[in-house]
C-alpha positions as CSV (number, residue, x, y, z in Angstrom):
1,X,30.3,-73.2,-35.1
2,X,32.1,-76.0,-33.0
3,X,33.6,-75.9,-30.1
4,X,37.3,-77.1,-31.0
5,X,37.5,-77.9,-26.8
6,X,34.0,-79.5,-25.8
7,X,33.2,-80.5,-29.7
8,X,30.0,-78.8,-28.7
9,X,28.2,-77.3,-32.0
10,X,25.6,-74.7,-32.7
11,X,24.1,-73.6,-35.6
12,X,23.2,-70.5,-36.3
13,X,20.4,-68.5,-38.4
14,X,20.3,-65.4,-40.0
15,X,17.5,-64.5,-42.3
16,X,19.4,-66.9,-44.7
17,X,22.9,-64.0,-44.5
18,X,26.2,-65.3,-44.9
19,X,27.4,-61.7,-44.7
20,X,30.6,-61.0,-42.8
21,X,29.0,-59.1,-40.1
22,X,26.9,-62.5,-38.9
23,X,30.1,-63.9,-38.4
24,X,31.7,-60.6,-36.6
25,X,28.3,-60.8,-34.4
26,X,28.8,-64.4,-34.3
27,X,32.5,-64.5,-32.7
28,X,31.6,-61.2,-30.3
29,X,34.5,-60.8,-28.3
30,X,35.8,-63.9,-28.5
31,X,40.0,-64.3,-28.9
32,X,41.7,-66.8,-30.1
33,X,42.0,-69.7,-32.6
34,X,38.9,-69.3,-35.3
35,X,39.4,-72.1,-38.2
36,X,37.8,-72.1,-41.7
37,X,37.4,-72.4,-45.1
38,X,38.6,-69.5,-47.6
39,X,35.1,-68.0,-47.7
40,X,35.8,-64.2,-47.9
41,X,33.5,-62.8,-45.2
42,X,36.3,-64.5,-42.5
43,X,39.1,-62.5,-44.0
44,X,38.0,-59.4,-42.0
45,X,39.4,-61.5,-39.0
46,X,43.2,-61.5,-40.5
47,X,43.1,-57.4,-39.1
48,X,41.5,-58.0,-35.4
49,X,44.3,-58.2,-33.1
50,X,43.9,-61.8,-30.8
51,X,42.2,-63.9,-33.1
52,X,44.4,-66.4,-35.1
53,X,42.7,-67.8,-38.8
54,X,44.0,-71.5,-39.2
55,X,43.2,-72.9,-43.0
56,X,41.5,-76.1,-43.9
57,X,43.6,-78.6,-46.1
58,X,40.5,-80.7,-46.8
59,X,39.5,-77.3,-48.9
60,X,42.6,-77.0,-50.6
61,X,42.6,-81.0,-51.5
62,X,39.2,-81.1,-53.0
63,X,40.3,-78.3,-55.3
64,X,42.6,-80.0,-56.8
65,X,40.2,-83.2,-57.1
66,X,38.6,-80.5,-59.3
67,X,40.9,-80.3,-61.6
68,X,42.0,-83.9,-62.5
69,X,40.1,-84.7,-65.6
70,X,41.5,-80.7,-66.7
71,X,45.4,-81.7,-66.0
72,X,46.0,-84.7,-64.5
73,X,49.3,-84.3,-63.9
74,X,49.8,-81.4,-61.8
75,X,46.7,-82.1,-60.1
76,X,48.2,-85.5,-59.1
77,X,51.4,-83.4,-57.8
78,X,49.5,-81.1,-55.3
79,X,47.2,-84.3,-53.9
80,X,50.6,-85.9,-53.0
81,X,52.2,-83.0,-51.4
82,X,48.9,-82.7,-49.2
83,X,48.6,-86.4,-48.5
84,X,51.9,-86.4,-47.2
85,X,51.0,-83.7,-44.8
86,X,48.1,-85.8,-43.7
87,X,50.4,-89.0,-43.5
88,X,52.0,-86.9,-40.9
89,X,49.0,-86.2,-38.9
90,X,48.1,-89.7,-39.1
91,X,51.6,-90.8,-37.5
92,X,51.1,-88.3,-35.2
93,X,47.7,-90.4,-34.0
94,X,49.1,-93.7,-34.5
95,X,51.8,-92.6,-31.7
96,X,49.5,-91.3,-29.3
97,X,51.3,-87.8,-29.4
98,X,50.3,-85.0,-27.0
99,X,49.8,-81.7,-28.9
100,X,52.9,-80.5,-27.6
101,X,55.2,-83.0,-29.4
102,X,52.5,-83.2,-32.4
103,X,53.6,-79.2,-32.2
104,X,57.2,-80.7,-32.6
105,X,56.3,-83.0,-35.6
106,X,54.7,-80.4,-37.6
107,X,57.6,-78.1,-37.0
108,X,60.4,-80.7,-38.3
109,X,58.6,-82.1,-40.9
110,X,55.7,-80.3,-41.9
111,X,56.8,-76.9,-42.6
112,X,59.4,-78.0,-44.7
113,X,56.9,-80.3,-46.6
114,X,54.7,-76.8,-46.9
115,X,58.1,-74.9,-47.9
116,X,58.7,-77.0,-50.8
117,X,54.8,-76.8,-51.6
118,X,54.2,-73.3,-51.8
119,X,57.5,-73.5,-54.0
120,X,55.9,-76.0,-56.3
121,X,53.0,-73.7,-56.7
122,X,55.2,-70.5,-57.6
123,X,56.7,-72.7,-60.6
124,X,53.3,-74.6,-61.6
125,X,51.5,-71.5,-61.6
126,X,54.1,-70.5,-64.6
127,X,52.4,-73.0,-66.5
128,X,48.8,-72.9,-66.6
129,X,46.3,-70.2,-67.3
130,X,45.1,-68.4,-64.9
131,X,41.3,-68.6,-65.5
132,X,42.1,-72.6,-66.0
133,X,40.8,-74.8,-62.8
134,X,44.3,-75.5,-61.6
135,X,45.5,-72.0,-62.2
136,X,42.3,-71.0,-60.1
137,X,43.3,-73.9,-57.7
138,X,46.6,-73.0,-57.2
139,X,45.6,-69.7,-56.7
140,X,43.4,-70.1,-53.9
141,X,45.9,-72.6,-52.2
142,X,48.7,-69.9,-52.5
143,X,46.7,-66.8,-51.1
144,X,45.8,-68.8,-48.2
145,X,49.0,-70.8,-47.5
146,X,50.1,-68.4,-44.4
147,X,46.5,-69.2,-42.3
148,X,47.1,-73.4,-43.9
149,X,50.6,-73.1,-42.7
150,X,49.3,-72.1,-39.1
151,X,48.7,-75.2,-37.3
152,X,52.1,-76.3,-37.3
153,X,52.2,-73.9,-34.5
154,X,49.9,-75.7,-32.4
155,X,49.3,-79.2,-31.9
156,X,45.7,-78.9,-31.1
157,X,44.8,-77.1,-34.1
158,X,43.5,-80.0,-36.3
159,X,44.4,-79.9,-40.2
160,X,41.2,-79.3,-41.7
161,X,37.9,-78.6,-40.1
162,X,36.2,-82.1,-41.5
163,X,34.5,-81.9,-37.7
164,X,32.2,-79.7,-38.9
165,X,31.6,-80.4,-42.1
166,X,30.3,-83.9,-40.7
167,X,28.9,-81.7,-38.1
168,X,26.7,-80.1,-41.1
169,X,26.2,-82.9,-43.6
170,X,23.0,-84.4,-42.2
171,X,21.8,-80.5,-42.9
172,X,22.8,-80.1,-46.2
173,X,21.6,-83.5,-46.8
174,X,18.1,-83.4,-45.7
175,X,18.4,-79.7,-47.2
176,X,18.5,-81.6,-50.8
177,X,14.5,-83.1,-49.7
178,X,12.8,-80.6,-47.7
179,X,14.0,-77.6,-49.9
180,X,12.4,-75.3,-47.1
181,X,11.6,-74.9,-43.8
182,X,8.5,-72.6,-43.9
183,X,9.7,-69.3,-42.8
184,X,12.4,-67.6,-40.6
185,X,10.7,-68.5,-37.3
186,X,10.7,-71.8,-38.4
187,X,14.5,-71.8,-39.9
188,X,15.3,-70.9,-36.0
189,X,14.0,-73.3,-34.1
190,X,15.6,-75.9,-36.4
191,X,18.9,-74.2,-35.8
192,X,18.3,-75.2,-31.8
193,X,17.1,-78.6,-32.8
194,X,20.1,-79.6,-34.7
195,X,22.5,-77.7,-32.6
196,X,21.4,-80.0,-29.4
197,X,21.2,-83.2,-32.3
198,X,24.9,-82.6,-33.5
199,X,25.9,-81.8,-29.8
200,X,24.9,-85.0,-28.7
201,X,26.2,-87.1,-31.2
202,X,29.8,-85.3,-30.5
203,X,29.1,-86.6,-26.9
204,X,28.7,-89.8,-27.8
205,X,24.8,-89.5,-26.4
206,X,22.3,-91.1,-28.1
207,X,19.8,-87.9,-29.4
208,X,16.5,-90.0,-28.8
209,X,17.5,-90.9,-25.3
210,X,18.7,-87.4,-24.4
211,X,15.6,-85.5,-25.4
212,X,12.8,-88.0,-24.0
213,X,14.4,-87.8,-20.3
214,X,15.2,-83.8,-21.1
215,X,11.6,-83.2,-21.9
216,X,10.6,-85.0,-19.2
217,X,12.5,-82.5,-17.2
218,X,12.1,-79.1,-18.2
219,X,8.6,-78.4,-16.6
220,X,10.7,-79.6,-13.0
221,X,13.2,-77.2,-13.6
222,X,11.6,-74.4,-14.4
223,X,9.2,-74.5,-11.7
224,X,11.8,-75.1,-9.6
225,X,14.3,-72.5,-11.0
226,X,17.0,-74.9,-11.9
227,X,20.0,-74.8,-13.8
228,X,18.8,-75.6,-17.3
229,X,22.4,-75.8,-18.6
230,X,22.4,-79.2,-16.0
231,X,20.6,-80.9,-19.0
232,X,23.0,-80.3,-22.1
233,X,24.6,-83.0,-23.7
234,X,27.8,-83.3,-22.2
235,X,26.5,-82.6,-18.7
236,X,23.7,-84.8,-19.3
237,X,25.9,-87.8,-19.7
238,X,28.2,-86.7,-16.8
239,X,25.2,-86.8,-14.5
240,X,23.8,-90.2,-16.0
241,X,27.4,-91.6,-15.4
242,X,27.7,-90.4,-11.8
243,X,24.1,-92.0,-10.9
244,X,25.2,-95.2,-12.8
245,X,28.6,-95.2,-10.7
């Protein structure tokens, strides 16, 4: 999970489960925007009042990249549509638009393009086999299109969830090498360490410098019953900036 405002990252381990119950427990009483991929466990949040699901266009694009060998013509057309949506975001970044200005640009430029893409999906689906990779890619996209379109209504929402994907990439790569955590207790501890290191990176804090300093301070914070939240990466870097000034 990644805080869309602060960028703080939390890894959670629940005995290897990826069930909908775990997702519900993680969100708890939260109400607001949740950006995610098309995994079925998130579908339940469409029915919860106060939660708005936003989709991920990077996951959609990946579906068509995987179909290039099967149907290069249609896959290229779909990738071209998605590329135009990303170009709008790139232009907004280059122009330094505010969230409200970005929203206006998306509504005037991205939303009409999404409607055009929707029509393309309907027409293209009639020309492919439903069980083919292209058929499945189109079905995936069309089913999630309402969720994928919602980012245009709020300039704070990203077009994709690549930031959290980047945060979990080191874990995914490491998992291929060491295969196991050993036991559940080790996995819980690993999740905590991953959370702290990923949050350091998000806050542009060197994890090693932060950890060396924080580990030396924890005993004194416990002794004096001080607020441990002061040692979290984003708060820690603020205090160090103040000291250096």
